[in-house]
ZANU-61505 format. One line per 8 residues: number of its first residue (from 0); their letters; for each residue x, y, z of N, C-alpha, C. Coordinates in nm, 2 decimals. Last residue first. Example, Ala and Ser with C-alpha at 12.3 -4.5 7.8 and 13.67 -1.06 7.14 Angstrom:
// ZANU-61505
1> sa> 1.28/-0.22/0.71/1.37/-0.11/0.71/1.29/0.00/0.79 ~ 1.32/-0.57/0.78/1.23/-0.45/0.78/1.32/-0.33/0.78
END
This chain:
// ZANU-61505
273> eqlrllqg> 2.37/-2.21/6.54/2.33/-2.13/6.42/2.19/-2.09/6.43 ~ 2.62/-2.35/6.72/2.50/-2.27/6.74/2.48/-2.19/6.61 ~ 2.75/-2.68/6.67/2.75/-2.54/6.63/2.62/-2.47/6.65 ~ 2.80/-2.88/6.95/2.72/-2.86/6.83/2.72/-2.71/6.80 ~ 3.00/-3.12/7.09/2.99/-2.97/7.07/2.91/-2.95/6.94 ~ 2.94/-3.37/7.34/2.93/-3.33/7.20/2.92/-3.18/7.19 ~ 3.10/-3.57/7.57/3.04/-3.44/7.54/3.05/-3.41/7.39 ~ 3.05/-3.93/7.52/3.12/-3.81/7.57/3.05/-3.68/7.53
265> sstsvcev> 2.90/-4.13/7.43/3.04/-4.13/7.38/3.12/-4.01/7.44 ~ 2.65/-4.08/7.52/2.71/-4.20/7.58/2.86/-4.20/7.54 ~ 2.65/-3.72/7.57/2.61/-3.84/7.50/2.68/-3.96/7.56 ~ 2.55/-3.39/7.62/2.60/-3.51/7.68/2.55/-3.63/7.60 ~ 2.63/-3.11/7.44/2.53/-3.21/7.46/2.60/-3.33/7.51 ~ 2.67/-2.76/7.41/2.73/-2.89/7.46/2.62/-2.99/7.49 ~ 2.68/-2.54/7.14/2.60/-2.60/7.25/2.66/-2.74/7.29 ~ 2.89/-2.26/7.07/2.85/-2.40/7.05/2.76/-2.44/7.17
257> ldagiidh> 2.91/-2.01/7.13/2.91/-2.03/6.99/2.88/-2.18/6.96 ~ 2.92/-1.90/7.39/2.80/-1.97/7.35/2.79/-1.98/7.19 ~ 3.16/-1.83/7.50/3.09/-1.73/7.41/2.96/-1.78/7.35 ~ 3.24/-2.06/7.63/3.20/-1.94/7.71/3.13/-1.84/7.63 ~ 3.30/-2.22/7.40/3.20/-2.26/7.50/3.15/-2.14/7.58 ~ 3.50/-2.08/7.27/3.37/-2.10/7.20/3.26/-2.14/7.29 ~ 3.70/-2.07/7.48/3.64/-1.95/7.42/3.51/-1.97/7.36 ~ 3.76/-2.33/7.54/3.70/-2.25/7.65/3.64/-2.12/7.59
249> ihytmglr> 3.87/-2.39/7.29/3.74/-2.46/7.33/3.68/-2.38/7.44 ~ 4.10/-2.23/7.29/3.99/-2.19/7.20/3.86/-2.27/7.23 ~ 4.25/-2.36/7.48/4.22/-2.22/7.50/4.10/-2.18/7.42 ~ 4.27/-2.61/7.36/4.20/-2.60/7.48/4.16/-2.46/7.51 ~ 4.43/-2.55/7.13/4.30/-2.59/7.11/4.22/-2.58/7.24 ~ 4.64/-2.25/7.11/4.61/-2.39/7.15/4.46/-2.42/7.15 ~ 4.74/-2.01/7.02/4.68/-2.01/7.15/4.65/-2.16/7.20 ~ 4.83/-1.98/6.76/4.92/-2.02/6.86/4.86/-2.04/7.00
241> avkplkrv> 4.77/-2.01/6.45/4.68/-2.01/6.57/4.76/-2.06/6.69 ~ 4.96/-2.05/6.26/4.93/-1.91/6.30/4.84/-1.90/6.42 ~ 4.95/-2.32/6.22/5.07/-2.27/6.30/5.04/-2.12/6.34 ~ 4.62/-2.46/6.27/4.73/-2.40/6.19/4.83/-2.33/6.28 ~ 4.57/-2.74/6.50/4.54/-2.60/6.45/4.65/-2.55/6.36 ~ 4.46/-3.07/6.51/4.57/-2.98/6.49/4.52/-2.85/6.44 ~ 4.26/-3.24/6.76/4.28/-3.19/6.62/4.40/-3.09/6.62 ~ 4.20/-3.32/7.01/4.33/-3.37/6.95/4.35/-3.33/6.81
233> eleaqlie> 3.96/-3.20/7.06/4.08/-3.16/7.15/4.21/-3.21/7.09 ~ 3.78/-3.32/6.90/3.82/-3.19/6.87/3.95/-3.15/6.94 ~ 3.73/-3.56/7.04/3.79/-3.56/6.91/3.85/-3.43/6.87 ~ 3.62/-3.46/7.27/3.74/-3.54/7.28/3.81/-3.55/7.15 ~ 3.38/-3.36/7.17/3.48/-3.27/7.23/3.62/-3.34/7.24 ~ 3.25/-3.46/6.87/3.28/-3.50/7.01/3.39/-3.41/7.06 ~ 3.07/-3.22/6.68/3.18/-3.31/6.69/3.20/-3.34/6.84 ~ 2.86/-3.09/6.41/2.88/-3.12/6.55/3.00/-3.22/6.56
225> kykskrim> 2.74/-3.06/6.16/2.80/-2.95/6.23/2.82/-2.97/6.38 ~ 2.67/-3.30/6.05/2.56/-3.23/6.12/2.62/-3.11/6.20 ~ 3.01/-3.37/6.03/2.87/-3.42/6.00/2.77/-3.35/6.10 ~ 3.22/-3.08/6.01/3.18/-3.21/6.06/3.04/-3.24/6.03 ~ 3.25/-2.82/5.94/3.27/-2.92/5.83/3.24/-3.06/5.88 ~ 3.21/-2.69/6.18/3.11/-2.67/6.07/3.13/-2.77/5.96 ~ 3.43/-2.76/6.32/3.30/-2.81/6.36/3.20/-2.80/6.25 ~ 3.63/-2.63/6.17/3.64/-2.77/6.19/3.50/-2.83/6.23
217> tlvakrgr> 3.54/-2.37/6.19/3.54/-2.43/6.06/3.55/-2.58/6.08 ~ 3.60/-2.32/6.46/3.46/-2.32/6.42/3.45/-2.38/6.28 ~ 3.88/-2.33/6.45/3.81/-2.43/6.53/3.66/-2.43/6.49 ~ 3.94/-2.12/6.28/3.98/-2.25/6.24/3.90/-2.36/6.32 ~ 3.84/-1.90/6.42/3.79/-1.93/6.29/3.82/-2.07/6.25 ~ 4.01/-1.90/6.65/3.87/-1.92/6.66/3.80/-1.96/6.53 ~ 4.26/-1.85/6.52/4.23/-1.98/6.59/4.09/-2.01/6.61 ~ 4.23/-1.60/6.41/4.25/-1.71/6.32/4.23/-1.84/6.39
209> ifskmylg> 4.18/-1.45/6.65/4.08/-1.45/6.54/4.10/-1.57/6.45 ~ 4.43/-1.50/6.79/4.30/-1.54/6.84/4.19/-1.55/6.73 ~ 4.63/-1.39/6.63/4.63/-1.53/6.66/4.49/-1.58/6.70 ~ 4.55/-1.12/6.64/4.57/-1.19/6.51/4.56/-1.34/6.53 ~ 4.55/-1.07/6.91/4.42/-1.06/6.84/4.43/-1.13/6.70 ~ 4.82/-1.09/6.98/4.72/-1.18/7.04/4.60/-1.18/6.95 ~ 4.93/-0.89/6.83/4.98/-1.03/6.81/4.88/-1.12/6.86 ~ 4.81/-0.66/6.94/4.78/-0.70/6.80/4.82/-0.84/6.77
201> aspialww> 4.94/-0.61/7.18/4.82/-0.69/7.18/4.77/-0.73/7.04 ~ 5.18/-0.48/7.21/5.18/-0.59/7.12/5.05/-0.67/7.13 ~ 5.09/-0.36/7.53/5.18/-0.35/7.42/5.19/-0.48/7.34 ~ 4.77/-0.31/7.62/4.87/-0.41/7.64/4.97/-0.39/7.51 ~ 4.64/0.01/7.75/4.66/-0.10/7.65/4.77/-0.19/7.69 ~ 4.39/0.24/7.83/4.51/0.17/7.88/4.52/0.04/7.79 ~ 4.27/0.47/7.58/4.26/0.34/7.65/4.39/0.29/7.71 ~ 4.23/0.82/7.62/4.31/0.70/7.58/4.26/0.58/7.65
193> sgvdrvtl> 4.15/1.15/7.51/4.13/1.04/7.60/4.19/0.92/7.54 ~ 4.17/1.37/7.33/4.20/1.39/7.47/4.16/1.28/7.57 ~ 3.96/1.23/7.11/4.04/1.35/7.13/4.05/1.37/7.28 ~ 3.97/0.88/7.19/3.91/0.99/7.13/4.00/1.11/7.15 ~ 4.16/0.68/7.22/4.02/0.65/7.23/3.94/0.75/7.16 ~ 4.48/0.57/7.15/4.39/0.68/7.14/4.24/0.63/7.14 ~ 4.64/0.38/7.40/4.60/0.39/7.26/4.49/0.50/7.26 ~ 4.92/0.32/7.61/4.80/0.40/7.58/4.77/0.39/7.43
185> vgakvlqt> 5.14/0.16/7.57/5.06/0.14/7.70/4.93/0.23/7.70 ~ 5.30/0.21/7.36/5.19/0.11/7.34/5.11/0.08/7.47 ~ 5.49/0.40/7.34/5.53/0.28/7.41/5.42/0.17/7.40 ~ 5.35/0.61/7.23/5.45/0.54/7.15/5.49/0.41/7.21 ~ 5.20/0.67/7.46/5.13/0.62/7.34/5.23/0.55/7.25 ~ 5.40/0.76/7.62/5.33/0.64/7.66/5.25/0.58/7.55 ~ 5.49/0.99/7.48/5.58/0.88/7.50/5.51/0.75/7.54 ~ 5.26/1.15/7.52/5.30/1.11/7.38/5.39/0.99/7.39
177> veedkfhf> 5.28/1.19/7.79/5.16/1.11/7.74/5.20/1.06/7.60 ~ 5.50/1.35/7.79/5.51/1.22/7.85/5.39/1.13/7.81 ~ 5.41/1.58/7.66/5.52/1.50/7.60/5.53/1.36/7.66 ~ 5.23/1.67/7.86/5.18/1.63/7.72/5.28/1.54/7.65 ~ 5.30/1.53/8.18/5.31/1.64/8.08/5.27/1.58/7.95 ~ 5.11/1.41/8.45/5.19/1.38/8.33/5.19/1.50/8.24 ~ 4.97/1.41/8.70/5.08/1.50/8.68/5.17/1.46/8.56 ~ 4.75/1.28/8.78/4.87/1.20/8.78/4.99/1.28/8.74
169> dhtmkqkn> 4.56/1.48/8.78/4.56/1.38/8.89/4.69/1.31/8.90 ~ 4.63/1.64/8.55/4.61/1.70/8.68/4.61/1.60/8.80 ~ 4.69/1.47/8.33/4.77/1.59/8.36/4.75/1.65/8.50 ~ 4.52/1.25/8.35/4.66/1.23/8.32/4.74/1.35/8.36 ~ 4.26/1.37/8.39/4.32/1.27/8.49/4.47/1.26/8.47 ~ 4.24/1.53/8.16/4.22/1.58/8.30/4.29/1.49/8.40 ~ 4.25/1.35/7.95/4.36/1.44/7.97/4.36/1.50/8.11 ~ 4.14/1.02/8.06/4.12/1.15/7.99/4.24/1.24/8.02
161> mcidqcnt> 4.16/0.67/8.02/4.21/0.79/8.09/4.17/0.91/8.00 ~ 4.02/0.34/8.09/4.06/0.45/8.00/4.09/0.58/8.08 ~ 3.97/0.17/8.28/4.02/0.11/8.16/4.06/0.22/8.06 ~ 4.06/0.22/8.63/3.99/0.26/8.50/4.05/0.19/8.38 ~ 4.20/0.19/8.86/4.15/0.07/8.79/4.07/0.10/8.67 ~ 4.48/0.33/8.99/4.36/0.36/8.92/4.32/0.23/8.84 ~ 4.73/0.28/9.11/4.63/0.36/9.19/4.49/0.37/9.12 ~ 4.90/0.14/8.94/4.88/0.10/9.08/4.76/0.16/9.15
153> vvttlykd> 4.87/0.26/8.69/4.84/0.12/8.70/4.82/0.08/8.85 ~ 4.94/0.54/8.76/4.81/0.50/8.69/4.78/0.35/8.72 ~ 5.18/0.51/8.93/5.07/0.60/8.96/4.94/0.54/8.89 ~ 5.36/0.31/8.86/5.34/0.34/9.00/5.23/0.43/9.03 ~ 5.35/0.31/8.58/5.32/0.19/8.65/5.29/0.22/8.80 ~ 5.42/0.58/8.51/5.30/0.52/8.47/5.26/0.40/8.55 ~ 5.68/0.59/8.62/5.57/0.68/8.67/5.44/0.63/8.64 ~ 5.81/0.41/8.46/5.80/0.38/8.61/5.69/0.47/8.67
145> ivakgisl> 5.79/0.55/8.22/5.73/0.42/8.23/5.71/0.38/8.38 ~ 5.95/0.77/8.28/5.81/0.79/8.24/5.73/0.66/8.26 ~ 6.20/0.66/8.34/6.13/0.74/8.44/5.98/0.75/8.41 ~ 6.28/0.56/8.10/6.24/0.47/8.20/6.16/0.54/8.31 ~ 6.18/0.71/7.79/6.24/0.73/7.92/6.19/0.63/8.03 ~ 6.22/0.51/7.51/6.13/0.58/7.60/6.19/0.59/7.73 ~ 6.32/0.36/7.28/6.38/0.49/7.32/6.27/0.58/7.40 ~ 6.31/0.02/7.39/6.25/0.14/7.32/6.32/0.26/7.37
137> dstfrlvh> 6.37/-0.19/7.54/6.45/-0.17/7.42/6.40/-0.05/7.34 ~ 6.19/-0.19/7.75/6.33/-0.18/7.78/6.42/-0.15/7.66 ~ 5.93/-0.23/7.70/5.98/-0.09/7.68/6.13/-0.08/7.70 ~ 5.89/-0.50/7.76/5.86/-0.45/7.62/5.93/-0.32/7.60 ~ 5.94/-0.51/8.03/6.02/-0.59/7.94/6.01/-0.54/7.80 ~ 5.75/-0.34/8.14/5.89/-0.32/8.16/5.98/-0.39/8.06 ~ 5.52/-0.47/8.05/5.55/-0.34/8.01/5.69/-0.30/8.03 ~ 5.54/-0.72/8.19/5.54/-0.71/8.04/5.57/-0.58/7.99
129> skydetfv> 5.52/-0.65/8.45/5.64/-0.71/8.40/5.65/-0.70/8.25 ~ 5.26/-0.54/8.46/5.37/-0.46/8.49/5.50/-0.52/8.43 ~ 5.11/-0.78/8.39/5.11/-0.66/8.30/5.23/-0.57/8.33 ~ 5.16/-0.94/8.61/5.20/-0.98/8.48/5.21/-0.87/8.38 ~ 5.04/-0.78/8.81/5.19/-0.80/8.81/5.24/-0.85/8.68 ~ 4.77/-0.80/8.72/4.84/-0.68/8.73/4.99/-0.69/8.73 ~ 4.65/-1.03/8.49/4.69/-1.01/8.62/4.79/-0.89/8.62 ~ 4.40/-0.94/8.26/4.55/-0.97/8.28/4.58/-0.94/8.42
121> icfesaes> 4.12/-0.98/8.05/4.18/-0.98/8.18/4.32/-1.01/8.18 ~ 3.95/-0.79/7.79/4.02/-0.91/7.84/4.07/-0.88/7.98 ~ 3.66/-0.69/7.60/3.76/-0.67/7.70/3.83/-0.80/7.74 ~ 3.43/-0.55/7.41/3.54/-0.64/7.39/3.65/-0.61/7.49 ~ 3.22/-0.37/7.38/3.22/-0.47/7.48/3.33/-0.57/7.48 ~ 3.25/-0.21/7.16/3.25/-0.14/7.29/3.26/-0.25/7.40 ~ 3.49/-0.32/6.91/3.36/-0.32/6.97/3.36/-0.27/7.11 ~ 3.75/-0.34/6.82/3.68/-0.22/6.79/3.54/-0.21/6.86
113> glkflrie> 4.00/-0.49/7.05/3.92/-0.48/6.92/3.84/-0.35/6.91 ~ 3.97/-0.46/7.40/4.02/-0.54/7.28/3.93/-0.51/7.16 ~ 4.07/-0.30/7.70/3.99/-0.30/7.58/4.06/-0.38/7.47 ~ 4.13/-0.48/8.01/4.17/-0.40/7.89/4.08/-0.41/7.78 ~ 4.14/-0.50/8.36/4.07/-0.52/8.24/4.12/-0.43/8.13 ~ 4.36/-0.65/8.60/4.32/-0.54/8.52/4.24/-0.58/8.40 ~ 4.39/-0.77/8.94/4.38/-0.79/8.79/4.34/-0.66/8.73 ~ 4.44/-0.66/9.19/4.50/-0.79/9.15/4.50/-0.82/9.00
105> gsnrmdav> 4.31/-0.44/9.28/4.43/-0.42/9.21/4.50/-0.55/9.16 ~ 4.07/-0.45/9.40/4.18/-0.47/9.49/4.32/-0.45/9.42 ~ 3.91/-0.43/9.17/3.91/-0.31/9.27/4.03/-0.33/9.37 ~ 3.95/-0.68/9.06/3.99/-0.56/8.99/4.00/-0.44/9.08 ~ 3.84/-0.84/9.25/3.98/-0.86/9.22/4.03/-0.74/9.14 ~ 3.57/-0.75/9.23/3.64/-0.74/9.36/3.79/-0.75/9.33 ~ 3.50/-0.81/8.97/3.50/-0.67/9.01/3.58/-0.65/9.14 ~ 3.52/-1.09/8.98/3.61/-1.02/8.89/3.62/-0.87/8.93
97> dkdvltrn> 3.32/-1.14/9.16/3.45/-1.18/9.20/3.55/-1.10/9.11 ~ 3.09/-1.05/9.02/3.13/-0.99/9.14/3.27/-1.02/9.18 ~ 3.10/-1.23/8.79/3.11/-1.08/8.77/3.15/-1.01/8.90 ~ 3.07/-1.47/8.93/3.19/-1.44/8.85/3.21/-1.29/8.83 ~ 2.81/-1.44/9.03/2.92/-1.45/9.12/3.06/-1.42/9.05 ~ 2.68/-1.44/8.79/2.67/-1.32/8.88/2.78/-1.32/8.98 ~ 2.73/-1.69/8.69/2.79/-1.57/8.62/2.78/-1.45/8.71 ~ 2.78/-1.99/8.80/2.72/-1.87/8.85/2.79/-1.74/8.79
89> kiigyiqh> 2.95/-2.19/8.68/2.81/-2.18/8.65/2.75/-2.04/8.68 ~ 3.27/-2.17/8.54/3.19/-2.15/8.66/3.05/-2.12/8.62 ~ 3.34/-2.22/8.27/3.39/-2.31/8.38/3.31/-2.30/8.50 ~ 3.25/-2.04/8.09/3.24/-2.18/8.05/3.29/-2.28/8.16 ~ 3.30/-1.81/8.22/3.17/-1.85/8.22/3.15/-1.99/8.17 ~ 3.57/-1.77/8.16/3.54/-1.81/8.29/3.40/-1.87/8.30 ~ 3.55/-1.67/7.90/3.61/-1.81/7.92/3.58/-1.86/8.06 ~ 3.47/-1.42/7.92/3.37/-1.52/7.90/3.42/-1.66/7.91
81> kliipplr> 3.71/-1.28/7.96/3.62/-1.30/8.07/3.52/-1.41/8.04 ~ 4.01/-1.41/7.84/3.89/-1.35/7.80/3.78/-1.38/7.91 ~ 4.35/-1.34/7.93/4.23/-1.42/7.96/4.11/-1.35/7.91 ~ 4.69/-1.36/7.87/4.57/-1.29/7.84/4.45/-1.38/7.85 ~ 5.01/-1.33/7.99/4.90/-1.42/7.98/4.77/-1.34/7.97 ~ 5.18/-1.09/7.78/5.15/-1.15/7.91/5.04/-1.25/7.89 ~ 5.41/-1.13/7.50/5.28/-1.10/7.56/5.27/-1.15/7.70 ~ 5.65/-1.21/7.43/5.61/-1.08/7.38/5.47/-1.04/7.42
73> gefkdmpf> 5.76/-1.46/7.47/5.76/-1.37/7.58/5.72/-1.23/7.54 ~ 5.70/-1.61/7.24/5.84/-1.57/7.27/5.85/-1.46/7.38 ~ 5.47/-1.72/7.20/5.47/-1.58/7.17/5.61/-1.52/7.20 ~ 5.51/-1.97/7.28/5.48/-1.95/7.14/5.48/-1.81/7.10 ~ 5.55/-1.94/7.56/5.67/-1.97/7.47/5.64/-1.95/7.32 ~ 5.30/-1.89/7.66/5.40/-1.78/7.66/5.51/-1.81/7.56 ~ 5.00/-1.99/7.61/5.13/-2.04/7.56/5.24/-1.93/7.55 ~ 4.78/-2.02/7.87/4.83/-1.92/7.77/4.97/-1.96/7.73
65> lnklylla> 4.70/-2.18/8.07/4.68/-2.23/7.94/4.75/-2.14/7.83 ~ 4.73/-2.02/8.29/4.84/-2.12/8.27/4.82/-2.19/8.13 ~ 4.50/-1.87/8.28/4.63/-1.81/8.27/4.74/-1.91/8.23 ~ 4.31/-2.06/8.35/4.31/-2.01/8.21/4.45/-1.94/8.18 ~ 4.39/-2.10/8.62/4.39/-2.21/8.53/4.40/-2.16/8.38 ~ 4.35/-1.85/8.72/4.48/-1.90/8.72/4.49/-2.02/8.63 ~ 4.07/-1.83/8.68/4.15/-1.74/8.62/4.30/-1.79/8.61 ~ 3.98/-2.03/8.86/3.96/-2.05/8.71/4.05/-1.95/8.63
57> tktdspfn> 4.06/-1.93/9.10/4.13/-2.05/9.05/4.10/-2.07/8.91 ~ 3.89/-1.71/9.10/4.03/-1.68/9.10/4.10/-1.81/9.05 ~ 3.63/-1.83/9.11/3.67/-1.75/9.00/3.82/-1.73/8.99 ~ 3.60/-2.19/9.18/3.59/-2.05/9.22/3.66/-1.96/9.11 ~ 3.65/-2.44/9.09/3.51/-2.41/9.14/3.50/-2.27/9.19 ~ 3.82/-2.58/8.80/3.81/-2.50/8.92/3.67/-2.47/8.97 ~ 3.77/-2.92/8.69/3.78/-2.78/8.67/3.77/-2.70/8.80 ~ 3.72/-3.18/8.72/3.85/-3.15/8.67/3.88/-3.00/8.66
49> snenhndd> 3.46/-3.22/8.78/3.55/-3.21/8.89/3.69/-3.18/8.85 ~ 3.20/-3.07/8.66/3.31/-3.13/8.61/3.43/-3.12/8.71 ~ 3.05/-2.93/8.85/3.00/-3.05/8.80/3.11/-3.13/8.74 ~ 3.30/-2.81/9.09/3.21/-2.79/8.98/3.15/-2.92/8.94 ~ 3.34/-2.87/9.45/3.38/-2.87/9.31/3.26/-2.85/9.21 ~ 3.37/-2.84/9.72/3.27/-2.76/9.65/3.30/-2.75/9.50 ~ 3.58/-2.99/9.79/3.45/-3.04/9.83/3.34/-2.96/9.76 ~ 3.84/-3.08/9.58/3.77/-2.97/9.63/3.63/-3.01/9.67
41> newedndl> 3.98/-3.26/9.44/3.96/-3.29/9.58/3.88/-3.18/9.65 ~ 4.01/-3.16/9.18/3.93/-3.28/9.20/3.90/-3.31/9.34 ~ 4.18/-2.95/9.23/4.04/-2.92/9.19/3.96/-3.04/9.21 ~ 4.41/-3.08/9.30/4.35/-2.99/9.40/4.21/-2.96/9.36 ~ 4.47/-3.22/9.07/4.43/-3.29/9.19/4.36/-3.20/9.29 ~ 4.57/-3.03/8.90/4.44/-3.07/8.88/4.38/-3.15/9.00 ~ 4.75/-2.76/9.04/4.75/-2.91/9.02/4.60/-2.95/9.01 ~ 4.85/-2.46/8.89/4.77/-2.53/8.98/4.76/-2.68/8.94
33> sesdqnsa> 5.10/-2.20/8.91/5.04/-2.31/8.84/4.96/-2.40/8.94 ~ 5.23/-1.98/9.01/5.09/-2.00/9.05/5.02/-2.11/8.99 ~ 5.47/-1.99/8.89/5.47/-2.02/9.03/5.33/-2.04/9.08 ~ 5.44/-2.14/8.57/5.43/-2.03/8.66/5.42/-2.07/8.80 ~ 5.45/-2.36/8.41/5.56/-2.27/8.40/5.55/-2.16/8.50 ~ 5.30/-2.59/8.38/5.34/-2.56/8.51/5.45/-2.45/8.52 ~ 5.02/-2.55/8.15/5.16/-2.58/8.18/5.19/-2.54/8.33 ~ 4.73/-2.70/8.02/4.79/-2.60/8.11/4.93/-2.65/8.15
25> esnqpgsc> 4.56/-2.83/7.86/4.70/-2.81/7.81/4.78/-2.72/7.90 ~ 4.33/-3.07/7.98/4.40/-2.94/7.99/4.53/-2.94/7.93 ~ 4.03/-3.22/7.88/4.18/-3.24/7.89/4.24/-3.10/7.89 ~ 3.77/-3.14/7.87/3.81/-3.23/7.98/3.96/-3.25/7.99 ~ 3.66/-2.79/7.83/3.72/-2.92/7.78/3.77/-3.01/7.90 ~ 3.40/-2.65/8.04/3.50/-2.65/7.94/3.55/-2.79/7.90 ~ 3.03/-2.69/8.06/3.17/-2.66/8.11/3.27/-2.67/8.00 ~ 2.75/-2.52/7.91/2.83/-2.64/7.95/2.96/-2.59/8.01
17> vrkrtryv> 2.58/-2.30/7.87/2.53/-2.43/7.83/2.62/-2.55/7.87 ~ 2.46/-2.00/7.99/2.56/-2.09/8.00/2.51/-2.23/7.96 ~ 2.35/-1.74/7.80/2.30/-1.85/7.87/2.41/-1.96/7.87 ~ 2.48/-1.40/7.83/2.47/-1.53/7.76/2.41/-1.64/7.85 ~ 2.52/-1.07/7.77/2.45/-1.17/7.85/2.43/-1.29/7.77 ~ 2.84/-0.94/7.69/2.70/-0.97/7.64/2.64/-1.08/7.73 ~ 3.10/-0.89/7.75/3.00/-0.86/7.85/2.86/-0.89/7.81 ~ 3.26/-0.98/7.53/3.29/-1.02/7.67/3.18/-1.00/7.76
9> dpmlsrkr> 3.28/-1.11/7.25/3.18/-1.01/7.31/3.18/-1.04/7.46 ~ 3.57/-1.15/7.05/3.50/-1.18/7.17/3.41/-1.07/7.22 ~ 3.52/-1.18/6.69/3.58/-1.11/6.80/3.50/-1.14/6.93 ~ 3.39/-1.29/6.49/3.50/-1.37/6.53/3.57/-1.30/6.65 ~ 3.03/-1.28/6.49/3.16/-1.21/6.50/3.27/-1.31/6.55 ~ 2.84/-1.48/6.26/2.88/-1.45/6.40/3.02/-1.38/6.40 ~ 2.57/-1.48/6.04/2.71/-1.46/6.06/2.73/-1.43/6.21 ~ 2.35/-1.75/5.97/2.37/-1.62/6.04/2.51/-1.60/6.08
1> sm> 2.39/-1.97/5.83/2.28/-1.89/5.80/2.28/-1.75/5.86 ~ 2.71/-2.07/5.71/2.63/-2.04/5.82/2.51/-1.95/5.78
END
């Protein structure tokens, strides 16, 4: 490549939307909120690609159902990158508003990912709570401390980070309790006296995500003219270490504007942006 691109997601960078997501879904019906493609196809206000959701919440549920829980053996909740929605819903201003509304209502939470200031992901709040309870059940962390964290911080505050003032005065956590939350992986140090709210075992996700994105971009880069039909890419095999699945990664690279989508007589073409 003539210009290096970060393998980490830049969730809030302003991007020009170039296309919708993949035509074939790997979504499973493992969740009670699983969605039927027929519902999307019959929506009178459907997207250009009628196989895809036309509203932000439905898009989030669709992306959630793409997350391969089984491949992570239940060690992660379904994680969605915000820019993946941009590859499905045209109106980014509306997406931002809907995400903010869902966040303020407590339906979803945003979390910091990676080292860059703009790297965030979305997790449904109930999925996060269930994950925290499951993850900490085998740790030597007091259940009362975890329950207090879930019922106070997670339920009543939508901030992505906390400072000592909030933790000790607003939510009445003792210093030793904060230390336990850090050990449990629900807080990570941001700075002296401040912490990011975190997803326990998020490193597993980042490791798989980075390798998967790199593998997909390499496939396109090695193709003739650095472009490939989307239908052809969808059936390609990913390395075992890339557990998130091809459809998940196609939504990622489209939403992150790492590829340009070109309509052809043979179907949609993905062309590497360089």
